[in-house]
C-alpha positions in Angstrom: -5.3 -10.8 -12.0 -2.0 -12.7 -12.3 -1.4 -12.0 -15.9 -1.8 -8.9 -18.1 -5.1 -8.6 -19.9 -5.6 -9.1 -23.6 -2.5 -11.3 -24.0 -0.2 -8.3 -23.4 3.4 -9.1 -22.3 4.5 -8.9 -18.7 7.3 -6.4 -19.7 6.6 -3.5 -22.1 8.6 -0.5 -23.3 6.5 2.3 -24.5 8.2 4.9 -26.7 7.4 8.0 -28.6 7.6 11.7 -28.8 7.1 13.5 -25.4 3.5 14.6 -26.0 0.0 14.1 -24.7 -0.5 10.9 -26.7 2.6 9.3 -25.1 1.5 10.3 -21.6 -2.0 8.8 -22.3 -0.4 5.5 -23.4 1.6 5.3 -20.2 -1.5 6.3 -18.1 -3.5 3.6 -19.8 -0.9 1.0 -19.0 -0.9 2.1 -15.4 -4.7 2.0 -15.3 -4.6 -1.6 -16.5 -2.4 -2.5 -13.6 1.2 -2.2 -14.9 3.8 -0.5 -12.7 6.6 1.8 -13.8 10.0 0.2 -14.0 12.5 2.8 -13.0 12.4 6.3 -14.6 12.0 7.1 -18.3 14.8 7.5 -20.8 14.8 10.7 -22.7 16.7 11.8 -25.8 16.5 14.4 -28.5 16.5 13.3 -32.1 17.4 16.6 -33.6 13.7 17.6 -34.0 11.9 16.6 -30.9 12.2 15.0 -27.4 11.7 11.2 -27.5 10.8 9.2 -24.4 10.9 5.5 -23.5 9.2 4.2 -20.4 9.3 0.5 -19.3 6.3 -0.9 -17.5 6.0 -4.3 -15.8 3.1 -6.4 -14.6 3.4 -6.8 -10.8 4.5 -10.2 -9.5 1.8 -11.4 -7.2 3.7 -14.3 -5.7 
């Protein structure tokens, strides 16, 4: 497949608290065919750890 399914963008940034739901969202993107773009960004908002992970659709050219 040369484009992401369901009209999803080629580049996505997934964000959220560092919990099982966030990990599932990243895992689902990988299962669709996205690839990780570099490592995650992690911060602490005073209450919890928040993570951002960029994913990209592979260029098949």
